[in-house]
N, C-alpha and C positions, 0 to 999 in steps of 0.2 A: 504494500500500500504506500502511495506517495506520502511524503511528510505533511504536505498541505492537507490531504484528506484525513490523515490521522489526527491532525489538529482540529479539523472540522468535526470529527467524531467526538473528540473530547469536549468541544464547545457544545454540541448537541446534548451529550450526557450531563454536562454541567447545567445547562438550561433546564433540563428535566428535573435534576436534583434541586435546583433553586426554586422550581415551581412548587415542589412539595413543601419547602420551607415557607415560601410566600403564602401558600394555601393555609398552612398552620397559623401564620400570623393573622391572616384575614379572618378566619372563623373563630380563632381563640383570642388573639390579642385585640383585634378591632371589634370582636363580638358580632361580626356580620352573620346573619342566619345562613346556614350552609345551603339550603335549598334555593334561597334567593341568590346567593353567589353563583350557583350552578346555572340558574335561569338567565342571569345577566350575561355570564360568560358565553353561553351558547347562543344567546341572542346576538351578541357581537359577531361570533363566528358565522352565524347564518347570514347576517347582512354582508360581511366582508367577502364571503365565499359564494354569494348568490349568483354571480355571473357564470359560475361553473356548474350550476345545478342540472342543466339539461344537456343531453337527452337523459331521461329518467331510466335508470337500470331496471331490468325486469328479473323476477317479479317485483313490483313496487312494494308490496306489503313486506317483503323480506328486507329490502334496503331500509325501509322505515323502521322496522323492528330492530334490525342490527344497529342502525344509527342511534336509536334511543338507548339501547343497551350499552353501546360503547361510549355514548355521550352522556346525556343527562342522567340516565339511570345509574350507570356505573360511577360517575363522578359525584352524584348526590350522596351515594353511600360512602364514597371515599372522603368527601368533605365532612360528613357527619362523624365518620370515624376518627379523622385526624384532629377533630376538635378536642378530643381527650387523649388520643394516642400520640406518642412522640414521632417526629418525622423519620428518625433512624429506624425504629422498630417497624413503622409502616412500610418503609422501603424494603425491608427484609421480607415481611409477610407478603408484600406485593409480588415477590418472586415466585410465590406459589402458583401464580398464573401460568407459568411454564408447564409444570407437571399436570395441573388441572386441565389445561387445553389438550395435553397428550392423552389423558384419560378420557375426556369427552370425545376426542377424535376416534379413540378405540370403540367407545360405545355407540356413537352416532354414525361415524363414517366407516367403521370397520377397519381402521388402520392398525397395524401391528406395533407392539412394543417389545423390543428385544431386551436381552438381559442387561446390557449396559445402560440403556435408557431407564429400565426399571430400577436399577441401583441409584441413578440420578434422582428419580422421583422419590424414592424412599429417603435419601439424604436430605432433599429439599424439604419434604414434609416434616422430617424430624427436626431440622433446624428451625423451620417456621413455628412449629409447636413449642419448641424450647424458648423462642423469643416471646411468644404470646403468653407463656405461663407466668403467672403472678403468684409466687409462693407466699407473699405477705398479705395478699388480699383474701377476703372471705369467699370470693368466687374465683375459681382457678384460672379463668381466661379473661383477659381485658375486653370489656364491651366495645371499646373503640377499635381495637384490633380485629374483633369479630366482624365489625362493619367494614373494615378495610378488606378482610378476607371475603366477605360477601360481594364487595365491589369487584374483587379479583375474579371470583367465580362467574359473575354476570358478564364481565368482559371476556372471559374465556369461552363462555357459551356463544357470545356474539362472534368470536373469532372462528369458531367451527362453522357457524351459520354463514359467515362471510365467505368461506371457502367455496360455497355453492353459488356464489355470485361472481360473474366474470366481466371483465372489461371496464371496471370502475377505476377512474383515474384519482390520484391522491386528493387534489383540490375539490374534485367533484364529490368524493366521499366525505370530505370535511363539510361541504355544503349540506349534504343530506344529514350528517350528524347534527349540525346546527338546527336545520329545519325540523327534524324529528324530535329534538330535545326541548326546544324553547317553549312550546305551548304546554306540554305536560308539566314542565318544571314551573311555569307560571301558575298553573292550577294547583300544584302541590304546595308551593310557597304561600299562596294566598289562603289555602285551606289550613295549613298546619303551623304557620309562623306569623308573628306579629311584630310591628315596629320596624319593618325592614327599611323603609325609606328614612326614618329618623336616624337609625343606626348608620346607614350609608352616608347621610349628610354629616353626621358627627365625625365619621372617619375622614371625610373630605377627600383631598387630592391623593392621599395615600391609597385610598381604596380605588380611585380611578386609575392610578398607576399600576396597582396590582391587577386590575381587570385587563388593562391593555397588555400587560406583560403576559398574562395567562392566555388571552384570546389571540393576540397578534404575534407576539414573539414565540410562544410555545406552540400553539395550535397550528399556525400557518408557516412561520419562518423555520423554526427548528425541525418540524416534521418534513417540510419540503426539502431541506438539506439532507435529512436522513433518507428520504425516498431516493434522492439522487445517488447517494452512496450505495444503497442496496441494489440499485440498478447497475452500478459500475463494478462492484466487487462481488465475489461469491458469498453466499450466506454464511458459510462456515468460517469466513474471515471476519465478517462483521459481528457475528453473534458473540464471540468471546470478548470483544471490546465493549460490549454493552454492560459487562460486569462493572465498568466504571460508574454507571448510574447509581446503583445502591451504595457503592463505596463512597462516592462523592456526597450522597445524601446523608450517610452516617456521619461523615466528617463535618458537613455543614450543620447538621443537627446538633453536634457537640459544640461547635463554635458559636452558632447563632442563637439557637433556642435552648442551649444548656442541657441537652439530652444526657441522661445517665447511661454510661456504657460499661456495665459490669462484666464479670467473668462469664455469667450465664448468657448474656446477650452476645458476647464475643464468640463463645462456642457455637451458639445457635446461628449466628451470622456466617461463621466459617463453614458449618455444615451445609447451610442453605446455598451458599454461593458455590461450594464444591459440587453440589448436586446440579445446580443450574449449569455450571460449566461443563459437566459431563454430558448433560442433555444437549447443550448448545453445540458441542463439538461433533455431534452426529450430523450427517449430511442429508438427512431425510427431508422430503418436501414438507412433511407435517411440522417439523421444527422450524423450517423457513417461515411458514405461515405464523407460527406461534411468536417467534421473535419479532417479525415484521409488524404484527398486530399490537403486541403488548407494549412496545416502546413508543407507539404513536402518541401516548397520552401522558408522558412523564417529562 
């Protein structure tokens, strides 16, 4: 890989990691309602990507459902979860999307899982559960991390469904994600949340900057760079580099939001990332789909 492209890959992973930190600050520090944050974010994406909406992929019901699951549905759960979960632990738990997608591909598409990938799945799940475990709490699993895990599972289901849709270009897909997400999220935030506008006004330009970063820099610019790289290089070359994303998120979580990184979290992180790396080094088409989909939204 050319040095310039390696640097671009680092920038993309850094932007995805920074987005996790920014999202934590928005829903926890600024106290912006998570569903409202998701609604505004995907409203901006829908408007910016509108010129690439047509022609509509077929079947339309599938692209609408996939768009909502990958967009508003998955991110609403993620924003709800990261309100109480730390960014570093959320980044590790999000890696469970890799083995979950592989298992769903097995059940829905009939794809095979060999012994090496099975080992990677076991290691990733073991690491994720270890990070989620809270030995000091009354309930053994963090509620916030369970929501992050639910977000991961929703996105994994959408990834498998997306494999049955052909010919969708990156910006066109972003357009459908925004379109499919904005109205359901508006309905959800008006039903379950209160004081959204007042809290947004109180946060001021900091909230506006976070929104623009999330919708413009992350959803459109970073993803477009990433799509260009996965077209240029083999998937087995790109996939291991994506390990930088959770590593950078953990580092930023410790530096910016003061995440605690104890021995249990370190061991869990190591197990999960080893498992992900084992899966990523496989050259199967199923893993190309998994990596290409999951890192679209970090």
